[in-house]
N, C-alpha and C positions, 0 to 999 in steps of 0.2 A: 449533401456534402460529397459531390462526385469525385471519384479518384481517377486521374488520367491513366489510360492504359499503358502509357510509356513510363510510368513511375517505376523506378528500380526496386528490386526486392528489398525488404526490410529485414535486417538482422535482429533476431530475437533470442534472448536468453531466458530459460525457464528454471525455476528453483523448485526443489522437492524435499519432502521429509525423507530421510535416509533410515536404514534399519536401526541405527542407534538412537533415533528419535521417534520410533514407533511407526515408520513408514516403509515403503518399498522402493523409493526412488534412488537415483544415483547422485543427487546433488545438483550440479549445474549441467545443462545441455543446451546446445545451440541449434536453432531452427532458422528458417527463412519464410517470410510471408510474402506472397504474391499479391500486391494491392489490387490488381485488376480482377482477380478471381476469388480472393480470400483463401487461396490454397496454402496449406502449411506443409513443410517438409523439413526433415532433419538435415542439418549440414553434415554430410558424410565426411568432410575433411576436418571436422572439429570433434575430437573424442570428448565424451563426458568427463567432467572434473568432479572427483568425489569430495564435495564440500558438505560437511555435516549440518543437517537441519537447515538447509538454505530456504528459509521461509519468507525472506524479503530481500530485494535487490535494489541498489541505487548506483547511478553512474556518476563518475567525476565530471565536472562541467567542462574541463579542457583536456583531460588525459584519457587515454584508452584504458581506463581502469574501472572496475566494478567492485562494489562492496556488498558483502552478504552477511546477514545474521546467521549465527550458528545457534539455533534455538534449543538449547539444552539447559539443565539446571545449573551447570557450571558457568555457562554464559560467555561466549566469545564472539568476535566478529572477524571476518576475513577480507583481505584485499586480493583481487584477482586481476591480472594483467591480460590484455588481449594482444597477441602478436599481430603483425601485418597480415598474416594469413588467417586470422581469426582464432587460432589455437589459444586455449586458455591455460594460464599458468598461475600458481599461487605466488603472491608477492610477499614474501616473508611469512612468518608464523602467525597464526591467529592471535588476536589481542584480547585480553580479558575485558569484558563489557562492564564489569563491576557488579552486575546483578544477575538474576536468574531469568532464563528464557527470553533473550532479546528477540523482539518480534518486528521491529521496524527501525529503519535508519535512513538518514539523508545526509548529503554532503552540502555544507554551507556554500552559498554561491561564490564566495571568494576562493574556494578550492583548498582552504587551509585546515578545515576542521571536519571531522566525521561526528555526527550526532546520532545517538542510539537510544531507543526506548526499550527498557527491560520490563516485560510483563510481570515478572516476579513469580511467586508460587504461593502455596498455602501458608508457608512459613516466612517467606521473604517478600517484603513490600515492593511495589513497582518503583522504578527509578529511571533516571536519564543520565547519560554519560557523554563526555566529549573526549575525542582523541585528536591530537595534532597529526597532520599529514605531511610527509616529506615531499620534496620537489618531484619525485617520481611517483607519488601517490601512495607509497607504502605507509603503514600505520606506525606512528611513533608513540610517545608516552601519553597516557591519559592526563588531561588537564583539569577535569572537574567531574564530580559525581554527586548527584542530588537525589535524595530519597523523597518520594511523595507520601503525603499523609491523606487519610480520608477513607470513607467506606460508604456503602449504600444499602438500600433495603432488600435487595434480591439475595435470598439465602443461597449459599453455595457459590456465588459469583462475586459478591461485593463485601465480603468480610474485611477486606483490606484494599489498598490501592493496587491498580493494575495499569501501568502506562502502556498504551497501545499504538501510539503514533507520535512522531516528532517531525516537525517541518518548520520551514522559515516562511514568514508571511511574504506576500508579493512585493512589498516595499523593501524587504531585506532588513527591516528594523527589529523585528521580534522573532523569537523562537517559541513555537507553541507545542505543547505536549498534551494530547488527549489522555484521560484516565478513565477507563471503563469501570473500575472499582469505586472510584470516588465521585463519579458523575460530575466531572469538572474538566476544564481546560486550564492548564498551568501556563503562564506567560513568563518568558525570560528575555533578558537582554544579554547577548553574547559579547564579551570583551574581545575585539579582534586582535588584540596584542597578546593576551594571556590565555585565551580559550576558556575563561571561567564564565559561569552563568550567574546572573543576578535575577532573582525572582522579582517581578514587578507587579504581577496581578494574578488572581485566580478567578475564573469565570465559572460559577456554579451552574450546572445544567439541570434539566428536569430529573427529579429523584427517580431512580430505577430505570433510567433510559439507557445507561451503559454506552456512552459515546465511544465508538471504535475508531473511525477515521473521519477526517475532514477533507473537503475539496473546495478551494476558493473559486469564486467567479473571477474572470479575467480582470475586472476593474478593481478587485480587492475590497469592494464595499460590502459584499456578502460572502458568507461561507456556509457550506452545507455539511451536516453531520449525518453519518450512517449510525443509527442508534441500535446497537446489537440486541440489547436486552428488552427493549420495548417494541422492536420491529417497526421502526419509524424512520422517516427522513425529516430533518428539521432545517429550516432556513434561518440563519442568524444574521443580524447586522454586525459588521466588523468595524470596530473603532480603531483605525490605523494609528491614532495618536497615543492610545493606551494599550493596544493589543488585546482588547477584551471583546467578548461576544454577548449579544443580547438576542434571545430567541424571538422570532417574528411569527413563524407558523410551523406546524407539525402535521404531517400526513402519514398514513399507513405506507409501509414499504412494499406491501403486496396485497392483492385482493384475495389471496388464498385464505380460507378460514378453517380448513381441516388439518392443518399441519402446524407444528411449532417452528417458527421461522426466525432466523438470525441473519440480518444484513451483514455483508462482508465488505467487499471492495466498493469504492465510490469514485466516480470520475466525472468531471465537468467537461463539456465540449469546448473546443478552442474558441468557438464563436460566442460562448457564454449563454446560449439560449437553452441548453439542455443539461440535465444531470442524469447519470445512469448508476444503478447500484445492483449488486448481486444479492440474491435471496437464497440462503442456505436453509433448505427445508422445502420451500416452494420450488426450488431448482429452476429459477428464472433470473433473467436480467430485466429490471424494471426501468422504463424511460419516463422522464418527467420534463415538462416545459416549465422553465423557471424564469420566464420573462417578467412575471408578476411576483408579488411577495409570497403568495401561497403556491407551492409546487403543484402543477396540474398533471395528473397521470396521462401519459400517452398510450401506454400499453406494456404488456409483459411478454417476453419471448423466452422460449426454452434456452437454457444455458448450454445445451449440447452435452450434458452429463449430469452428475449429481454432486451436491454440496459445492456450488461455485464459490470460491473464496477470493482469489485475486482477480483484479480487473484492470486492463491496460488499454489505452487508446493508441492505435497505430495505423496511420495512413488510411483513414476512412473506415476502420474496423475496430471492434472491441475484442480483445483477446481475453478469454475467460478460462481461468484455471479451476477445473472441476476436480476437487481433491479426492472424493470418495470413488468416483468412477475412473479416475486416473486418465483424464482426457483434457486436452487443450483445444478450445473451439474458437473459430473466428466468426463473429457476427458482423455483417455489414451495417453501417450506419446510413440510414436513408435521409433524404433532404429535410424531412419533417421531424427528425430526431428519433423516429421509430427504428426498430432493429429487424433485420432480416435473419431468420434462424438459418443455421447451416443446412444446405440442401444438396451439397456435393460431398462425396466421400473424403476428399482431401481437405475439407474445411474443419475436420475434427481429427486429431492425431492422438495416439496413445502416449501418455506421459505419466508414469506411475507416481502416485502421491504428490502430484503437482500442486503447488499452492500459490505461485506467483510467476509473473512474466515481466520482462523488461525489454522494450523496443529501443534499439540503439541507432 
């Protein structure tokens, strides 16, 4: 996947845990990626924006607006506008997410709705919420809130439901929500007029797997899950008519055998031939060839830090948010799907308590 040397710099926002959420980060910060070298540098003209517990970011499809989770027990989400010069400003007050510890969100492709997954807590079950968006991208009233049910066999992690991701399938027909606590993917249909969710199906996944995030193949016929609790990658057949998943093959997420490992972020290549996921514990990014039913390991590469959580594809590179080391690293994607580890100083930058990145 060669990247032309003339490719302009890519604007990147990174999110971090702030002191009120157990971290040392500043919230949102702006950087630039040089696609020709993989070099990362902070945008000195854009001051950091103190957004509490900015653990996941999503961009509006048509507006220069970004949404952030505020991962706290009280649970809110924030809208952030980007001025023409890149400066970040909050767009109204944070909105109540309805649940505890929102950890993922996405904007519906029509640009009218923000969908949020609330992980929950020991006492509050996982849930999903919908907010209406104004014409300028600001958050309006909540239009629906749904609590998940279910549990799993892993003590300390699956006593109750824990929604971990919410996304829209490639056809735009269904909304899918992974639940790490219930070992399931909940399928909904969103009413485009009212913003309400109708549950249409539940796909039970392997007991104790703890599905964290999904990544669709470009054709929408397969979807891959990063299974946090079983440290595996699973390929599923996706039925676009019903919004349900059927597991086809499962492989280990890492070859490391001497560490407790938890997969984090997962990304599919634009060409559909490869899938990459981060390994928290092994501190690697693993590459897989997914041209067949069973994912075939290509290799593992150092993540450029410790506890790699978020993973983002940007202009021929993978941006890895290493939470515990507080570093953001750029790994070049090679033509065969393998990854080139950082070998230049500017390919890894300090970013305290960083957990996610968003290429704009």
